[in-house]
C-alpha positions as CSV (number, residue, x, y, z in Angstrom):
1,M,16.7,1.2,-45.4
2,K,16.6,-0.7,-42.2
3,K,20.1,-2.2,-42.6
4,Y,21.4,1.3,-42.1
5,M,19.5,1.9,-38.9
6,M,20.3,1.0,-35.3
7,A,17.4,-1.4,-34.5
8,G,19.7,-4.3,-33.9
9,V,22.1,-2.3,-31.8
10,I,19.3,-0.8,-29.6
11,L,17.7,-4.2,-29.3
12,V,20.9,-5.5,-27.8
13,I,21.1,-2.5,-25.4
14,N,17.4,-3.0,-24.5
15,A,17.9,-6.7,-23.9
16,S,20.8,-5.9,-21.5
17,L,18.4,-3.6,-19.6
18,L,15.6,-6.0,-19.5
19,F,17.7,-9.0,-18.5
20,G,20.4,-7.3,-16.6
21,C,21.8,-10.5,-15.1
22,S,22.7,-12.2,-18.4
23,N,26.1,-10.7,-19.1
24,D,27.6,-10.0,-15.7
25,Q,28.3,-13.4,-14.2
26,K,32.1,-12.9,-14.8
27,S,32.4,-9.4,-13.4
28,E,31.1,-7.8,-10.2
29,S,31.8,-4.3,-11.6
30,D,28.8,-4.7,-13.9
31,A,26.4,-4.7,-11.0
32,P,26.2,-1.1,-9.6
33,N,25.1,-0.3,-6.1
34,Q,21.4,-0.1,-5.5
35,V,20.1,3.4,-5.2
36,E,18.1,4.6,-2.2
37,V,14.4,4.3,-3.0
38,E,11.6,6.6,-2.0
39,N,8.0,5.4,-2.4
40,E,5.5,8.2,-2.1
41,N,2.6,6.1,-3.3
42,I,2.5,3.6,-0.4
43,E,2.0,4.8,3.2
44,K,4.8,3.6,5.4
45,S,5.2,3.2,9.1
46,D,8.7,2.4,10.5
47,D,9.8,1.7,6.9
48,E,7.0,-0.9,6.5
49,A,3.9,-0.9,4.3
50,D,0.8,-3.1,4.4
51,L,0.1,-4.4,0.9
52,G,-3.0,-6.6,1.1
53,G,-1.7,-8.4,4.2
54,L,1.9,-8.4,3.1
55,E,3.9,-6.3,5.6
56,T,7.0,-5.2,3.8
57,D,8.9,-2.3,2.2
58,I,9.9,-2.4,-1.4
59,D,13.4,-3.8,-0.8
60,T,12.0,-6.6,1.3
61,F,9.4,-7.3,-1.4
62,I,12.2,-7.5,-4.0
63,E,14.1,-9.9,-1.8
64,E,11.0,-12.1,-1.4
65,V,10.1,-12.3,-5.1
66,T,13.7,-12.8,-6.1
67,E,14.0,-15.8,-3.7
68,V,10.8,-17.4,-5.0
69,N,11.6,-16.9,-8.7
70,K,15.2,-18.1,-8.4
71,E,13.9,-21.4,-7.0
72,L,11.9,-22.2,-10.1
73,E,12.6,-25.6,-11.6
74,S,11.3,-24.6,-15.0
75,F,9.3,-21.9,-16.8
76,S,8.4,-20.6,-20.3
77,I,8.6,-17.2,-21.9
78,E,6.7,-15.5,-24.7
79,S,8.1,-12.1,-25.7
80,T,7.3,-9.5,-28.3
81,I,9.4,-6.5,-29.4
82,D,7.4,-4.2,-31.6
83,T,9.7,-1.6,-33.3
84,T,8.7,1.3,-35.5
85,Q,11.3,3.6,-37.1
86,I,10.6,6.7,-39.1
87,F,13.2,8.6,-41.3
88,D,12.4,11.2,-43.9
89,G,8.7,10.3,-43.7
90,E,9.3,6.6,-44.4
91,K,8.2,4.1,-41.8
92,D,9.8,0.7,-41.1
93,H,7.9,-1.5,-38.8
94,S,9.1,-4.9,-37.5
95,I,8.1,-7.3,-34.8
96,T,10.4,-9.8,-33.1
97,T,8.8,-12.7,-31.2
98,Q,10.5,-15.3,-29.0
99,E,9.3,-18.4,-27.3
100,Q,11.5,-20.2,-24.7
101,D,11.2,-23.2,-22.5
102,T,13.8,-23.7,-19.8
103,I,14.4,-26.6,-17.4
104,F,17.1,-26.2,-14.7
105,E,17.7,-29.9,-13.7
106,P,19.2,-31.2,-15.9
107,F,19.8,-27.9,-17.5
108,Q,18.3,-27.5,-21.0
109,F,16.3,-25.0,-23.1
110,R,14.6,-24.4,-26.4
111,K,14.5,-21.0,-27.9
112,Y,12.7,-19.9,-31.1
113,M,12.9,-16.3,-32.3
114,V,11.6,-14.7,-35.5
115,T,11.8,-11.1,-36.8
116,E,9.4,-10.0,-39.5
117,Q,8.9,-6.8,-41.3
118,Q,5.3,-5.7,-41.1
119,D,3.0,-4.9,-44.1
120,D,2.5,-1.3,-43.0
121,S,6.1,-0.5,-43.6
122,D,6.7,2.1,-46.3
123,Y,10.0,0.6,-47.3
124,D,9.7,-2.9,-48.6
125,E,12.6,-5.3,-48.4
126,G,10.5,-8.3,-48.8
127,E,12.0,-11.3,-46.8
128,L,15.4,-9.7,-46.6
129,N,14.5,-8.2,-43.2
130,D,13.1,-11.5,-41.9
131,E,15.2,-13.5,-39.5
132,E,14.5,-16.8,-37.8
133,I,16.6,-18.7,-35.3
134,T,16.0,-21.9,-33.3
135,I,18.3,-23.1,-30.5
136,Y,18.3,-26.2,-28.4
137,N,20.7,-26.7,-25.5
138,V,20.6,-30.3,-24.5
139,D,23.2,-32.4,-22.7
140,G,25.7,-29.6,-22.9
141,I,25.4,-29.3,-26.7
142,N,24.0,-26.3,-28.6
143,Y,22.0,-27.1,-31.8
144,V,21.4,-23.9,-33.9
145,N,19.4,-23.3,-37.0
146,F,19.4,-19.9,-38.9
147,K,17.0,-18.8,-41.6
148,G,17.8,-15.4,-43.0
149,S,21.1,-13.5,-43.2
150,F,23.1,-16.3,-41.6
151,G,21.6,-19.4,-43.1
152,D,18.9,-21.0,-45.3
153,G,17.1,-22.9,-42.5
154,K,18.1,-26.2,-43.9
155,Q,21.2,-27.1,-41.9
156,W,21.5,-27.5,-38.1
157,V,24.9,-26.7,-36.5
158,K,26.0,-28.3,-33.2
159,S,28.7,-27.2,-30.8
160,E,29.7,-27.9,-27.3
161,N,28.5,-25.3,-24.8
162,E,31.4,-23.1,-23.8
163,Y,29.8,-22.5,-20.4
164,T,29.1,-25.0,-17.6
165,D,25.5,-25.9,-16.7
166,D,25.9,-23.9,-13.5
167,D,26.9,-20.8,-15.5
168,M,23.9,-21.3,-17.8
169,R,21.6,-21.7,-14.9
170,E,22.8,-18.4,-13.4
171,V,22.2,-16.7,-16.7
172,E,18.7,-18.1,-17.3
173,R,17.3,-17.9,-13.8
174,V,14.7,-15.2,-13.1
175,N,16.8,-13.0,-10.8
176,V,14.6,-9.9,-10.1
177,K,17.1,-8.3,-7.7
178,K,20.0,-8.5,-10.2
179,V,17.9,-7.0,-13.0
180,L,17.0,-4.1,-10.7
181,E,20.6,-3.7,-9.5
182,N,21.8,-3.4,-13.0
183,L,19.2,-0.6,-13.6
184,S,20.0,1.2,-10.3
185,D,22.3,3.8,-11.7
186,I,19.5,5.1,-14.0
187,T,16.6,4.5,-11.6
188,V,15.2,7.6,-9.9
189,E,12.4,5.8,-8.0
190,K,10.7,2.5,-7.5
191,T,6.9,2.3,-6.9
192,L,5.0,-0.8,-5.7
193,N,1.2,-0.8,-6.3
194,E,-1.5,-3.4,-5.8
195,E,-4.0,-4.1,-8.6
196,G,-6.5,-6.9,-8.1
197,D,-4.5,-10.2,-7.9
198,F,-1.2,-8.6,-8.9
199,Y,1.6,-6.4,-7.6
200,I,3.0,-3.9,-10.1
201,L,6.6,-2.7,-9.5
202,S,7.3,0.3,-11.7
203,L,10.6,2.2,-12.3
204,D,11.0,5.9,-12.9
205,I,14.0,6.1,-15.3
206,D,16.4,9.0,-15.6
207,L,16.4,9.5,-19.4
208,D,19.6,11.5,-19.6
209,K,21.5,8.8,-17.7
210,L,20.0,6.1,-19.8
211,A,21.1,7.9,-23.0
212,E,24.7,8.1,-21.6
213,L,24.6,4.4,-20.6
214,D,23.5,3.5,-24.2
215,K,26.4,5.5,-25.6
216,E,28.9,3.7,-23.4
217,N,27.8,0.3,-24.9
218,P,30.5,-1.0,-27.3
219,Q,27.7,-2.0,-29.7
220,F,26.1,1.5,-29.7
221,S,27.8,2.4,-33.0
222,Q,29.8,0.1,-35.3
223,S,30.2,2.6,-38.1
224,E,33.6,3.0,-39.6
225,D,32.7,6.6,-40.4
226,E,34.0,8.6,-37.5
227,E,32.0,11.7,-38.4
228,A,28.8,9.7,-38.6
229,M,29.5,8.0,-35.3
230,Q,30.2,11.3,-33.6
231,K,27.0,12.8,-35.0
232,L,25.1,9.8,-33.7
233,K,26.5,10.3,-30.2
234,D,26.0,14.1,-30.3
235,T,22.3,13.9,-31.3
236,Y,21.2,10.6,-29.6
237,E,18.3,11.3,-27.2
238,V,16.0,9.0,-25.1
239,K,12.6,10.6,-25.0
240,Q,10.6,8.0,-23.0
241,M,11.3,4.8,-21.0
242,D,8.5,3.1,-19.1
243,Y,9.4,0.0,-17.2
244,Q,7.3,-2.3,-15.0
245,M,7.1,-5.8,-13.6
246,K,3.9,-7.7,-12.7
247,F,3.8,-10.4,-10.0
248,D,1.2,-12.8,-8.9
249,K,0.0,-11.7,-5.5
250,E,-0.3,-15.3,-4.1
251,S,2.7,-17.1,-5.6
252,K,4.9,-14.0,-6.1
253,Y,5.9,-15.4,-9.5
254,L,7.0,-12.9,-12.1
255,L,4.2,-12.9,-14.7
256,E,5.1,-10.0,-17.0
257,L,7.8,-7.5,-17.8
258,E,6.9,-4.5,-20.0
259,S,8.8,-1.5,-21.3
260,T,8.1,1.3,-23.8
261,R,11.1,3.2,-25.1
262,K,11.3,6.1,-27.6
263,F,14.6,7.5,-28.8
264,S,16.0,9.6,-31.7
265,Y,19.2,10.6,-33.4
266,E,20.2,12.5,-36.6
267,M,21.7,10.6,-39.5
268,D,22.6,11.0,-43.2
269,F,21.2,8.5,-45.7
270,N,20.8,8.7,-49.5
271,D,22.0,12.3,-49.5
272,K,19.4,13.3,-46.9
273,T,19.8,14.4,-43.3
274,D,16.9,13.9,-41.0
275,T,16.1,12.6,-37.5
276,M,15.5,8.9,-37.0
277,E,12.6,8.4,-34.6
278,T,12.3,5.0,-33.0
279,E,9.7,3.5,-30.7
280,E,10.0,0.0,-29.1
281,K,7.4,-1.7,-27.0
282,T,8.7,-4.9,-25.3
283,V,6.4,-7.4,-23.5
284,I,7.7,-10.5,-21.9
285,I,5.2,-13.0,-20.5
286,Y,6.4,-15.6,-18.0
287,R,4.2,-18.7,-17.7
288,D,4.1,-22.5,-17.0
289,H,6.1,-21.9,-13.7
290,N,7.4,-25.4,-12.7
291,Q,5.2,-26.9,-15.4
292,V,7.8,-27.5,-18.2
293,D,8.3,-31.3,-17.9
294,E,10.5,-32.1,-21.0
295,I,12.3,-30.5,-23.9
296,V,12.5,-33.0,-26.7
297,L,15.3,-32.6,-29.3
298,P,13.9,-33.9,-32.6
299,E,15.8,-37.0,-33.7
300,E,16.4,-35.7,-37.2
301,V,18.2,-32.7,-35.6
302,R,20.4,-34.8,-33.5
303,E,21.3,-37.1,-36.4
304,N,21.9,-34.4,-39.1
305,A,23.4,-31.5,-37.2
306,K,27.0,-30.8,-38.3
307,E,30.0,-29.3,-36.6
308,P,30.6,-25.6,-37.6
309,T,33.0,-25.1,-40.5
310,E,35.7,-22.4,-40.7
């Protein structure tokens, strides 16, 4: 059932929202103007607030954490996307996890991502739904291994990186301001709160505008059935979008980014018409700030990787 659903498409859309800086390095038109922000939860005086000794307003706080995180020399990420879909009483539950180590000088990274269908799914595709990918970027060369729909996990493929190291650094850096700018058209309000040793920056999202933004994404629907595509657009609705960032109070490092998203749309499948209900919870944990010392490409990968074939 899942291959007929939009999980992959919405994951792409969600990723572009979570990491708004990754696809706009070539075009300034992809970075909309930042909306005027009201903060009713923090008392202000002359547009300033006292947050545990940090005298700032939200915009100044964003500038400060952006500067600190953009200067990172290395970091690691652990992320989880937990997706549940229900159609005609059947549940499909999958979890995508990713680990990533990044070093900026010299630029290199290692990414490992796996998607697995969970045992509580009503529809069982066995390992057909499971996908696994490992990527190394070292010395300007990409080494990729697929296990699932695109490969058997036995062969590594290598290719020269089509982007420069500077381009890749710009993509991979933790640019808080750029992420928020790319969300600005759908952001109603930003709120900054202090919780123990952390600052929590939360966004109030306009659900109708988010739904329209999703529909404008070229990957929103790839169906060749125009009637089905139009039905999807006409019935697509975002019901919930929670979004927040957690920062360490002392270092101002970004520690966690979390979102919960619920959306639905009508579809026809196996002679049935029903509403597809989807819920995704995404948690991205940032750790090992400036502590990733080395990314080692296994020698057997370097020796056995082949050029891609036509």
